[in-house]
C-alpha positions as CSV (number, residue, x, y, z in Angstrom):
1,X,-16.3,-11.3,-20.5
2,X,-19.2,-9.0,-21.3
3,X,-20.7,-9.9,-17.3
4,X,-17.8,-9.7,-16.3
5,X,-17.3,-6.0,-17.2
6,X,-20.7,-5.4,-16.0
7,X,-20.5,-6.6,-12.9
8,X,-17.0,-5.2,-12.3
9,X,-18.8,-2.1,-13.6
10,X,-22.2,-3.1,-10.0
11,X,-19.7,-3.9,-7.7
12,X,-17.9,-0.9,-8.0
13,X,-20.9,1.7,-8.2
14,X,-21.9,-0.4,-4.9
15,X,-19.2,0.4,-2.9
16,X,-19.0,4.4,-4.3
17,X,-22.7,4.4,-2.7
18,X,-21.6,2.5,0.2
19,X,-18.4,5.9,0.2
20,X,-20.9,8.1,0.0
21,X,-19.7,9.5,-3.4
22,X,-21.8,12.4,-5.2
23,X,-24.0,12.1,-8.5
24,X,-21.4,11.8,-11.0
25,X,-19.2,10.5,-9.1
26,X,-20.2,7.6,-8.3
27,X,-20.9,6.6,-12.5
28,X,-16.9,7.3,-13.4
29,X,-16.0,4.9,-10.0
30,X,-18.2,2.2,-11.8
31,X,-16.6,2.6,-15.8
32,X,-13.5,2.5,-13.4
33,X,-13.6,-0.9,-12.0
34,X,-15.1,-1.3,-16.0
35,X,-12.3,-1.0,-17.9
36,X,-10.2,-1.6,-15.1
37,X,-11.6,-5.3,-15.2
38,X,-11.1,-5.2,-18.9
39,X,-7.7,-4.3,-18.9
40,X,-7.2,-7.2,-16.5
41,X,-8.6,-9.5,-19.2
42,X,-6.9,-7.7,-21.6
43,X,-3.5,-9.0,-20.4
44,X,-4.3,-11.9,-18.6
45,X,-4.7,-13.0,-22.1
46,X,-1.7,-12.3,-23.2
47,X,0.4,-13.3,-19.7
48,X,-0.1,-16.1,-17.4
49,X,0.4,-15.5,-14.2
50,X,-1.4,-13.1,-11.7
51,X,1.6,-11.2,-10.6
52,X,2.0,-9.2,-14.3
53,X,-1.6,-8.7,-15.1
54,X,-2.8,-7.3,-11.4
55,X,0.5,-5.2,-11.5
56,X,-0.6,-3.7,-14.5
57,X,-4.3,-3.2,-13.7
58,X,-3.7,-1.6,-10.9
59,X,-0.9,0.3,-11.7
60,X,-4.3,1.6,-14.8
61,X,-6.5,2.3,-11.5
62,X,-4.0,4.1,-10.0
63,X,-3.3,6.6,-12.7
64,X,-7.3,6.3,-13.7
65,X,-8.0,7.1,-10.2
66,X,-5.2,10.5,-10.5
67,X,-7.0,11.9,-13.7
68,X,-10.4,11.6,-12.0
69,X,-9.6,13.2,-9.2
70,X,-8.0,16.7,-10.7
71,X,-10.7,16.5,-13.2
72,X,-13.8,16.8,-10.7
73,X,-11.6,17.8,-7.6
74,X,-12.1,15.3,-5.2
75,X,-9.9,12.8,-3.7
76,X,-7.5,10.1,-5.9
77,X,-8.3,7.4,-2.9
78,X,-11.9,7.6,-3.4
79,X,-11.5,6.4,-6.7
80,X,-8.9,4.2,-6.8
81,X,-11.0,2.0,-3.7
82,X,-14.5,2.1,-5.7
83,X,-12.5,1.4,-8.8
84,X,-10.0,-1.1,-7.7
85,X,-12.8,-3.3,-5.8
86,X,-12.8,-6.1,-8.8
87,X,-9.4,-7.1,-8.7
88,X,-9.7,-8.0,-4.4
89,X,-8.7,-11.2,-4.8
90,X,-11.7,-13.0,-3.3
91,X,-12.2,-16.6,-4.6
92,X,-8.2,-16.9,-3.2
93,X,-8.8,-15.6,-0.2
94,X,-12.0,-17.3,0.2
95,X,-10.3,-20.5,-1.0
96,X,-7.3,-20.1,1.8
97,X,-9.6,-19.7,4.8
98,X,-11.1,-23.2,3.7
99,X,-8.5,-24.6,3.3
100,X,-7.4,-23.9,7.1
101,X,-10.8,-24.4,8.7
102,X,-10.9,-27.7,6.2
103,X,-6.8,-29.0,7.1
104,X,-6.7,-28.9,3.4
105,X,-2.5,-27.9,3.1
106,X,-2.6,-28.2,0.0
107,X,-5.5,-25.5,-0.7
108,X,-4.3,-23.8,1.4
109,X,-1.0,-23.2,0.6
110,X,-1.9,-22.8,-3.1
111,X,-4.9,-20.6,-2.0
112,X,-2.5,-18.3,-0.2
113,X,0.2,-18.3,-2.5
114,X,-2.3,-16.7,-4.7
115,X,-4.0,-14.6,-2.3
116,X,-0.7,-13.3,-1.3
117,X,0.4,-12.6,-4.8
118,X,-2.2,-10.5,-6.1
119,X,-1.9,-8.6,-3.1
120,X,1.3,-7.6,-3.9
121,X,0.9,-7.3,-7.6
122,X,-2.0,-4.9,-6.3
123,X,-0.2,-2.9,-3.7
124,X,2.8,-2.2,-6.1
125,X,0.5,-1.1,-8.7
126,X,-0.4,1.0,-6.6
127,X,2.9,2.6,-5.1
128,X,4.8,3.1,-8.4
129,X,2.0,5.4,-9.3
130,X,1.5,7.2,-6.2
131,X,5.7,7.5,-6.2
132,X,5.7,9.3,-9.8
133,X,2.9,10.8,-9.3
134,X,5.0,12.7,-5.9
135,X,7.8,13.0,-8.1
136,X,6.1,14.9,-11.5
137,X,4.5,16.8,-9.4
138,X,8.0,18.2,-7.8
139,X,10.1,18.2,-11.3
140,X,6.7,20.6,-12.3
141,X,7.0,22.8,-9.4
142,X,10.7,22.9,-9.7
143,X,10.3,24.2,-13.1
144,X,8.1,26.4,-13.4
145,X,8.8,30.3,-13.2
């Protein structure tokens, strides 16, 4: 778990640098990636399967990105993109393509379904946070004098 968390931190920092984030934003993106992966591992230890652990982790990273955006006066997208890197289903995508190339229908199908499930969970988590944030902002504007 510790090695995985360090790898998530390093991967997120790498993408933060690639996206030209500056100064402390790079470290915050790395922390976001590490904590996102810890959230995923914690949920996965209680709930089997792919969908729910990835959904909860993606909701967490969406909330984290919104908070960091407000604190750093920067777009949430940069924090969301860099901090969500550990959630990318690279292994599933690799084995899906390998199954396709080697004409192994079982590998292709199982890995493809896993990759699609993970991608759906991640995107749904991002949408939940974006819509919630939008309606909170609308509500706050209506209630302010």
